[in-house]
Each structure stands twice: as structure tokens, then as C-alpha cells.
N, C-alpha and C positions, 0 to 999 in steps of 0.2 A: 376343511380340517375337522376331523371328528375326535372327540375325547370319550373314552370308555368310562362309564360311570363306575364309581368305587363301590365294591361290595361291602358287607358288614365288617369283614376282616380283610384288610388289604394285604395281598401277597408281598413277601419280602422282595426288595429290589436287589438284583445281583450287582456285584461290584462292577465299576466301569472297566472297560478294556484298557489295559496299560498302553497299548499302541494308539488307541483312539484319543485318549486324553493327552498322551505325549505329543501328538500332532497339535492339539489345541494349545498346550503350554510351551511349545518349542523346546521340550526336554529331550536331549539325545537318548536314543534307545539303548545305547551302550551302557548307560548308568542303571543301577538297580532301583526299581520303583515298586513299592508295595502299597496297595490301596486297601482301605477298610471302609465299609459302608454301614451306616446306622439307619434303620428303617424309621424310627420315631421322628427324627427331624431331618431326615434325608441328607445328613451331612456326610462329607467325604473327606477323609484324612489321608495324607500321603506320607510315606516314610522314605526319605532319600538319604542314603549314606548314614543311616542311623538316626536322622533327625525327623521329628514328627511335626507336621504343620497342617493347618486348615486352609484349604484353597479358597481365596476370596477373589472377587471380581477386580480385575486390573485392566485398564485400557491398553496397556502394553501388549497383552496377550490376545485380546479379542477386539480389534478396532471395528467400529461400525455398529456394534450392538447397542441396544437401548440402555439408558442409565437405570440401575436398579433403584427400587424404592427405599432400600435400607442401606446403611453405610457398608455392611458386609453382606454379600450375597453368595450363597454356597452352591456348589455344583450338584446336579442331580441327573440321573439317566432316566429318560422317559421314552415311551413309544409315540411317535408322531404318525397319525393316521390321516391319509389324504384321499379324497375322492378323485378318481382319475378316469380317463378313457383309455382303452386298449385298442390301438390301431390294428386292424386285421391284416394278415399277410396279403400283399398285393395292393395295399392302400398307398396313400401318399407318404413318401419318405422325405425326411428333412423338414416337414412342415406339419401343422395340425391337420389331421385327416377330417373329411366330411363326416356328417352324422351317419351316413350309410356305411362308411368304412370303419366304424369303431363301435366298441361296446363298453358298457360301464365296468369299472374295475376299482380296486383299492390298492394303495401302496402304504405299507407299514414300515417306517424307518425304525429299526429296533435299537433301543437303548442309546439314544442320541444324547450326548452330554449338553445340558443347557444350564443356564443360571436360574436358580430358584430364589425368588424374593418372598416366598411364602404362599404364592398363588397356585402352586402345583401340588398342594397337599392332597387334593382329591383325585389326582391323576394316578392311574394304575396301568399295569402292563396290558397289552392287547392280548385278547384270548379269542380264538376262532369261534368258540361256542356262543359268544355274546352277540353275534350278528343276527339281525332279524331276517325273516324269510325273503323280504324284498330287497335285501342288500346284494351287492354284486357278488357273483360266484367266482370271479377272477381276482384273487387276492395275492399280492406279491409281498412277501416278507424280505426286507433288505437289511442285512447287517452292515453297520458303518464302522466296524472295528478297524478297518485298514485305511480309512480316509477320515477327513474332518468335514463336517457340515457347518460352515461358519455362520450361516444365517438361519440356524434352527429356531431361534426365538421368533423370527418373523413368520415362519411357517406355523409355529405353535399358537401364536396369539393373533393370527390374521383375522379370525372371526370377531374377536373382541375389539380389534382396531378398525372394524368396518371395511376390511379389504377382502378381496376375492382371490382365491388360489386356483390357478389353472394347472392341471396336471395331465400329461399324456404319456403313455408307455407304448413303445414300439420295438420291433425286433432290431437288433444291432448286429451287423456283420463285421467280423474281425478284419484287421488290416492284413494279418498273415494267417496261414492255415497250418499251424503247428500240430503235431500229433498229440501234444499234451493238452490241447484245448479243443480238439475236434469233438469230443464227447460232451462239451459244455455248451449251453445256449446263453446268448447275451441279449440284454434288453437295454434300451435307452429310455430314461425317464426325464422328461423336460417339465420342470416345475417353475411357475412364474407367479409372483405376488403383485397384484394391481396397486395402483396409487403410488408409483415410485418405489416399489419394493424390489427385492432381489430376484434374480433368475438363476436357477441351478439346473445343470445338465449332468446326469449321472449315468455311468455305464455299470450295469449290474450283470453278474455272471452266476449261473447256477452251479452248484457243486459238481465236481467231476464224478464223484461216487454216488450221485443222487439216484442212479438207476436201481440201487438196491432197495429203494422204497417200494411198498406194495401198491400204492395208488398212483393213477396217471390222470393227467388233465385230458378231458375228452377232445379238445380242439388243438391245444398247443403241443400235444404229444410229449409232455414233460412230467416227470415224477412229482407227486404231491406229498406233503407232510401228512402226518396223521390228523392234523387239524384242517386239511384240505387246502393248504396254501402252497404257492410256488416259492421255495426258499432260494434267495439269491444273496450275493455279497457285493457291495459297491466297491469297485476297484479303481475308479477314476471319476473325477468330477471337475467341472469348470463352472465358475460362479462369477457373476457381476452384481455389485451392490445396487447399481442404478441402471435401469434399462433405457432411460432417456435423460439427456442432459441439455441444458441451455446456457450458453455463454455469450457475452457481448463481443462485438467485433473488436479485434486487437488484443483481447485478453488471452490467457493461457488456460488450457483445459487438460485435465487428467482423466483418462478413461480407465475405469477399474476393471480388472480381469485377474482372477486368482484361480488356482487349481490345486488339487490334491490327488496323489496317486499312491497305489499300494506298493509296498516294498517289492523290489525285483523288477519294476518297470523303469525304463530309462527315458529321459526327456530328449526328444529328437529335434523338434523345431517349434518355433512360435511365429505366427504370421498375423499381421494386422492389415486388413484390406478395407477399402472405402468403396461403397456402392451408392451412386446417386444418379437419378434420372436415366436409368438404363445403362450406365457406364460403371465399370469396375476398375480399380487400380490398386497396386500394392503400395502400402504406406511404410511399413517397417517389417523386416524379417530377421529372425535369429535362428542360426543353424549351427549345431556342434560348437558352441562357444564364440561364434562370430556374429555380430549384429550389423545390419545395413539399413540406413535410413534413406528411403526414396523421397519422402516428403522432407523438405529442408527443415532442420531443427527438431524433428521427431526423435524422442529419446525413450529408451527402455533400459532399466537398470539390470544388467546381466547378473550381478551378484545376488539380486533379489529373487531370481528364478530358482536358484538352488537353495537359498536360505529360507525365504519366506513364501516360496511358491507364488510369487507376485509377478504377473506379466503385464502390469498396467502401463499404458502409453501416455506420454506427455506431449502435447502439441502447443508450442508457443506462438504468439502473434497470429491469432486466428484470423482467417480471411473467409469471404463468402464461399470460396472453393472448398473449404474444409467441412462444409455442412454435408450431412448425409448419414448413411447407415454404415457403422463400423463393425467388422467381423473379427473377433479375436479367436483364432484357431490354434489349438495346441495339439501337437502330435507326440505320442509316446511310442515306445517300441511295439506296442500292441493295439493301442486305442487312439482315436482321433475324435475330438468334439470341439464345439465352439460356443461362443456367446455373441449376441447381437446387441449393439448399443446405438441408439439414435442420438446424434449430435445436432442440435439446432443452434444457429447463429442469429443474433439480433443486433440491430443498430438503432439507437434512439434518434428521432428526428430533431431538427433545429427549425424553429419557427420565427419568421420575421414578417411584420406587418408594416405596410407603407401606403401612403396616399399618392396615387399615380396621376390623378386628374383633379384639379381644384375648380372645375366648372360649377354650374348651378347644381348639377348632380355629381358629386365627387365619386371617384372609383377607388375602392380599396383593394389592395393585392396582398394576399397572404402566401408567402413562399414557405413550403415545407420541404426540407432538403435532408439528404443523407440517412434515410431510414431503410430498414430491412427487418422482416419480409415485406411483401408488397402491400398487404391490406392495411389501409389507414382510413380513419373517419375524420371528417372536417365539419364542424358546426359553427355557425355565426350567431352571435347574440347582440342585441341592441338594448342599451340602458339609458333612459333619459334622467336628467337631474332629479334626484329624490325618488326615482322609481326603481323597479326590479328588472333584472335582465330578462329579455324576451327573445326566444329563438326566432330567427328570420330565415326566409327561404329566398330563392332566386339567384343563388351563387352559381357561377360557372367555373369550369375547370380547364386547365391547359392540358396538352398532351403529356403523357408520362415520359419522364427522362430517366435514363440509367447511366450511372457513372462507370468509369473503368474499373473501380473497386467492386462494382456490383450493387451499390446502394441506389435507392430510387429518390426522385424529386418530382414535385408537382406544385402547381400554383392554383390558387382559388381566388377569384375576383368577385366583388360585390359592389353594386351601386348603392351608395349610402344616402339616407334621407335624414339630415340633421334635425329637421323640425325648426321650431321658432327659437328654442333655447339651446340647441345643440344636443349631441348624444355621444355616448361612448360605445364603440364597436369592438367586439372581441372575437378573435379567430381562435377556436379551441380544437386541438388535435388529440385524437385517441389512437394509441398504437400498443401492440402487445408488449413492446419493450419498456413501456412507461407504467409505473405503479399508479399514477394518476394522470389525468389529461394535462397537456401542456398548452398554454395559451399566450397570446399577445394582444394588447389593447391599444387603441388610439382614440383621441378626442376629435370629433368632427363638428365644426361650428357652422351656423347658417351663413348664407352669402353676405348679408349686410355686415355681420361681425368680421367676416374675412376681409371685406372692403375697408372697414374702419381700421382693422389691424394692418392692412396693407398700407394705408395712408400713414399710420403711425410709424411703421417700419421705414417707409420711404423718407418721411420727414427726418427721422433720426439719422438715416444714412446721409441725407443732404447736409444736416447740421454738422455731422462728423467730417464731411468733406470740406465744408467752409472752415472749420476749426483747423483742419490739417493745412489748408492753403494759407491761413493766417499765420500759422507757426512757420511755414516755409518762408513767407515774405519777411517776417520779423528776423529770421536768422540770415536773410540774404545780405543786408548792409554789413553786418559783422563779417561775413565771409569776404565781401568786397574789400573792406578795410584791411583785413589780414592779407589778402592778395597784393594790395597796393604796398603795404609795408614790406612784404617779402620782395617785391620788385625793387623798391627804393634801396633796400639793403644790398641787393644783388648789384644795382647800378653803382652805388657808392663804393663797393668793393672793387668793381671793375675800374672806376676812375682812379682810385688810389693806386692800384697796380700799374695803371698807365703812367701816372705821375712819377712813381718810383723808377720806372723803366727809362723815362726821358732824362731824369737826373743822372742816372748811371751812365747813359750814353754821353751826356754833356761833360761829365767828369772825365770820361775816357778820352774824349776829343781834346780837352784842354791840356792834357799831359804833354811835356816837351819830348821831342824825338831824340 
């Protein structure tokens, strides 16, 4: 990104386009909006239905932008100048061209509304006469009055943030061949900010009446402005705030994809596709008001398409199969473009350390389970009493195992040398999903201590067994007495019943007939 140095007297900034700022502030275009600009402090006031106000930064309007340095940050329209490459006709389409198929160029986004925290005081409008002789001869001026550029601050301050901006311009061929647009040429500008920055794809169209100009580009066969630039207007753009995302297995992910289109264009369809390891599949599609989720649980808010121009996709309960490159493709009545987002899935390992063999040379086994992706590092350390941990070698590894869910597991074994006083062994695992290494430790004692400990344990078990038997024998007579008492009561009851029965029979026999 280039910034034009300020002359002694800075030229006055023209007022912001009502259409462009209305897109930023979500103000309906049917309402009357009047803007006034002041050069001294670059403040912008708006009058809506007779009320005057100063526009200040609010997250509600511009999500994803950096926080301002002051409590109130005012709007300002600036020219954003980007170093680009122009892909030659016949070069690679849909991807960055090779160095042989492209030439240096510049892209000037005219009067982009940005938030000014005071650092833009020395920024001035782009002027064609200020370019040096070795600067690119292909200069594209793009008006953004019809669309919004939501990540303009990221483009403007990329150099100060230590990030690199990649820009490529190529010919764009229309979806339809209408008579009203046959005389206009279209270009696609793909702009990407490194280091997790945004990516913007813009469709730019030359004016229909541009042939009235007197100058022509020698190779593009297009009319030039008096300043020697190719004048265009951005009519459609698709943006993502994050080109690459990483989520843990089982969590939910939101893939950002937004767009802006000029008045008169109709939204036709939105498609989300997944490409991974040479295979492509449809994830979600929306066409003429109807959405269909191919991936279970995938959601897209249809009402946000029309209101906020938001086509973001939400994926719940992520699995390994959700990893890959996602393509957000948006089609209008005239244009189609897309954004690419890389989704990475991670799963943190679980570490368990056990003693498998208690022979003279005990064997330790470290089980590392449930991690993803594949790469993992395992280190062993040994620490004697009062000493420092020392890394040890000689560990062996089992074959790699993969679960049904796609996560990996592996085991590492090591023959321990406890020494004369014993030692602490630690198995430490490093994985991309961990902020810091994960470890498990165990104490290994020498054989004589293990023998003494075994004798103590065996003696303790023997004493416990004797105590248990003694308690059993002490309780045995009581149980025998209880059984005998129960038997005596049962016998007494039976004898009493027999005696009563005999008496009844005798009384019955003695009665006279």
C-alpha cells in the first residue's frame, strides 16, 4: 500500500458519497441524507430529517474493525493505493498468474470511507502526476460509491502493522452478454492481507461512455483519463475477514463471507463448497429464497443475506471430515465471484504413563491418544533426587493407530534405569493443538527398594488376612447360638401345637353320643 505525501497545501477532500456511506451505516437510501465535510479536522456531519450529528465509531455498524485510539473517531474519505500485478490476456484465470504472465500495476480505490483516529492527517488524494518514472504505467482508478469496502482500514494500515498486501488484477467476463454492457470492460481485483487479514474480490467495470476520451491504453485497448489512468467503478465485491481458521474437534465454527453489490443487481444464489484431498462436495446452497443444508447442521441466516449482505456459514459439532478448503461463491444477476477459507481441525492428545515391567530393567510405556493432526513430538526426561531433568534417548514407538473419528494414537516405550536412589521419568508431548507441552511422570525405584517394598506389602496383606479370619471366627459362635435359639423356638412352637391338637381330639372323643 502506498500513501501519497502531502504537499504544502493539501487539497480539499470532497464529500463522501451518500450511497457509499449509507451502505456502511445501514441507512435506507429512501431517506434524505445530506453530508458536509470540513477539511481542517476531516470531520463529517450528516443531516437526516433535519437533525445534525457527528458520525462516531460504533461496533454496531462496522464489526471486525480495529478499535480506535480515541473515544470518538470520525469518518474520512481517503484514496487507498495498492501495488498490484496485472494478469495478461491468456494467462491463468481464477488464480495468481506466473511472473511471465503478469505486469506491474497500481490500484487506486477512490474516496474510501475509513475511520480517522488522527493518523490520517497527512494523507491526501491520489494524483497521477505524483508517480515516479519507474512506477507502473497501468493504473486503475476504482470508485467505491456503489459498494462498501468493510476492511479498508486493514488495507490502509497494512504496512504499519507489518503485514503484506497481495493484489492481482485480471480480466473478468460477464455472466450475460447484454447490449447495455457490451461496450464496457470488466476486471477482477483480488486483494489479500497476510497474517490473518481479510481477502477482498472486487468486480470493476469501465464506464460505458468512456470511449469519448481522447487517450487509449496501448495494450488494453481501453480509454484513459487525462491523468493516464483506467477509470472503473466497483459494482460487486465479496469479502472474508479471515482467510484461515482453526477450531477444536467437536466445537462450532463460523465461516465469514460478506458481499456488497451495486443497486440494480439481484442476488441469485449462494453456494458453500468443501474441497479436501482432491474431492469436492456441496455443503450448503441458497437459491431464490430457499436454503438447503447438505452437511448436517450447517446453517446460513437467509434474512442476513438481504439485510446485512452476510452469507456466513455456521458448522456445529466439527469432525475431522469438516477440515478443508471452503469456497463461498455468490452469484448475482450479472456477476459471480467467491472467497476461499481454509478450515483446520485440531484435537489435543491425552497422555498416560504406566510401568509395564518391574524386572531388573523396568519398561515404561507412554500412551498418546486422540490427537489430530498427525505430527506429534515425544521426549523423555530423567531426573534423579536433587538433580535436574536430563533428556534421554533410546525410546521406541509402536505402529500408528487411527480411530473411527479420525484421531491418531501412538505409544512410546523406554527401558528405565532407576540408579541407586531411584529417578523420576517424564514423558512430554508437543502438539500443535497445545499451547504448552503436556507431560506425565512416574517414580522408578531400584530393585532392592522394590523387593523391600514388596515384602512390606505382602506382610501387610498377610496380616490383614489373619485379622479378617480372626473376626470371622469370633463371629462364628454367636451365629451358632442364634441358629440354635431359632431352632429351639421353632421346636417349642411345634410341640405346643401338637399338644393342643391332642387335647382337642380327646375332648371330642369323650363327648356322649
